[in-house]
N, C-alpha and C positions, 0 to 999 in steps of 0.2 A: 716421558724425555722432553724437557722446554726444549733445550738449545742442543739442537744434533752435533754445534761445532762445525769448524771446517772439513771438510771433507776433503782429504790429500789423495785416494783413489777409491775405485770401488769394481767390486767383480759384477757378475751377472744376478745374484741373491744379497749381497751387501755392501753397504757403505763402510770406508774405513776413516772415520774422522777422529779429529784433534779430543782427546777428554778434555773436561774442565771440572771445577770442582763441585759442580751438581751430580759428576757421575759418579762418585766415591761412593756409596749407597750401595750401586749396584754393581761397580767394580767388587765390592766387598765380598757381596754374594758371589759372585763369580770365582773369585780365590777360595772362598768357605767351602763351594761346592766342589773342591778338586781336594778332599783330605790327603791322600797318598802323597800329592806334591807337596802339598802344606809338610806333609812331617818329614818325609826326602830332603828337601829344600832348606827349610826352616825349623824343622823340629817342633813346631806346634801342630796344634790341631785347627786351629782356629784364627785367623786376624781380627783386628777391631778396624773400625772405620779409618780412628785416629793414626793408626799405623800406616793404614793404605793413601792416607791425604800425606803422611810425611813422605813416604816412599815416591808418591808422583814429585811431590815439591821437589826432592831430591833428583829424582831423573832428570827433570827440567832445567835444576841449576848446571845438570851434567851437560845439556846439550842433544840429550833423547828426545823422540816425540813417541809420546803417548796416547795413543788411538784405541778411540773401543771400534767393536764388531759390530755392528748392527745391520739386523735382518729389514732389508727394505721391505716386505711384505707387514711384517706385523708391527713395525718401526718398534724392536725390542732389542736390548744388545746381549748381544751372545758370546761374547768373548773380548779381550783386548789384548794389543800388543806393545811394545817397547821397543826404540829402535833408531839407530845413530847411521844416516848415511854420508856415507864417504867413497873413496876407494875400494875398501873393503868395509862395506858396509856390516855392523854389528846388529844381530836380531836378537839380544838375551832374552827375550819372556815373548811368548804368543799363550795365550791360556784362553782356553773355550769351555763355557760353562759344563759343567760335568753332568747335567740332563742331556746336553746334546752334542758331547762327544761322538766319534765314529760313523758322523751322516756329511762326513765331506766337507765340512765348514774350515776348516783349517788348510786343506791340501788346497781348495777355489781360493782362499785368501794369500796363500804362500804362492800362487803360481801368478797372479796381479801382482804382490808384493813385488815380488822376483824382475816385472817388467817395470814396474814403478824407481824400484831403484836403477835398474840399469838407464833407464832416461834420466836419472839424476847425475850421470858420469860413473856410476857404483860399477865394478870389474868383478867383485867377489859379494857373497854373505857369509859372512862367520856367526854360527852360531855354539853353544857350550851346554852340551850335553852334561847331565846328573850322571854321574857314573853307577851311584845307590838309588836310582829311583827304578821303582819296581815296574811299572807301566812298560811297554815296548816302544818309549821315545825312540831308539836309537834306529831300529829299525823302520819306521815314520820317515827318520830325515833321510838315512838311507834309499831308502825308494825313493825318495824326491831329489836323488841327485849327487848329495852331501857326502863327502869324502873325509872320514877322520884322519886329523893332523897331527894331533900330540895330545898326550895324557897331560891333564893340569889339573891345578888349585883352584877352586873358585872359592869366593865368601861372597856373604850374603849378611849383610849386619855383623853379628859376633861369631856367625856359625861359618866352617868352610870343610868344604867336602870334594871330592876327585871327580874330576870331569874329562869329557872328551871333547876336545878341540874339532870342528867340523869348519869345513867350507867346501861351495861351490863356487865352480866358473859359471858368472852371466853372459 
């Protein structure tokens, strides 16, 4: 990694820093290390760097912060997240490298993200969990205090799928 980007917040083990275009190759690898996620959310088995770059630019245009999760000890990108801070902060995406899942990275980052969002004036965090996602992500979020609110329909590109809107009060 050449440029660490501006660190927005940090945990004991990870820096959460703004993504820049130099990170697109690594972000693409992380997307592609999660084939079940890609199949259920985008109906594809892999994404290309140009798709990731366009997605990054689109999220920036909408006012989202796109951040990489960097392992401090190894200076390695192990995940990424998109979010938009407001009274109800929206966290549409947090993805951990498929080889590093179930090691507590997501939990550690989420705990500090909640403190960060609250310090920015947020009262709630909203996530949307795809109903067709085979992995047990709904249970992950429930264990962390998120409560199902509504069944909704999400669209990502040309794909639409049922999802569950979940909220956590900060």
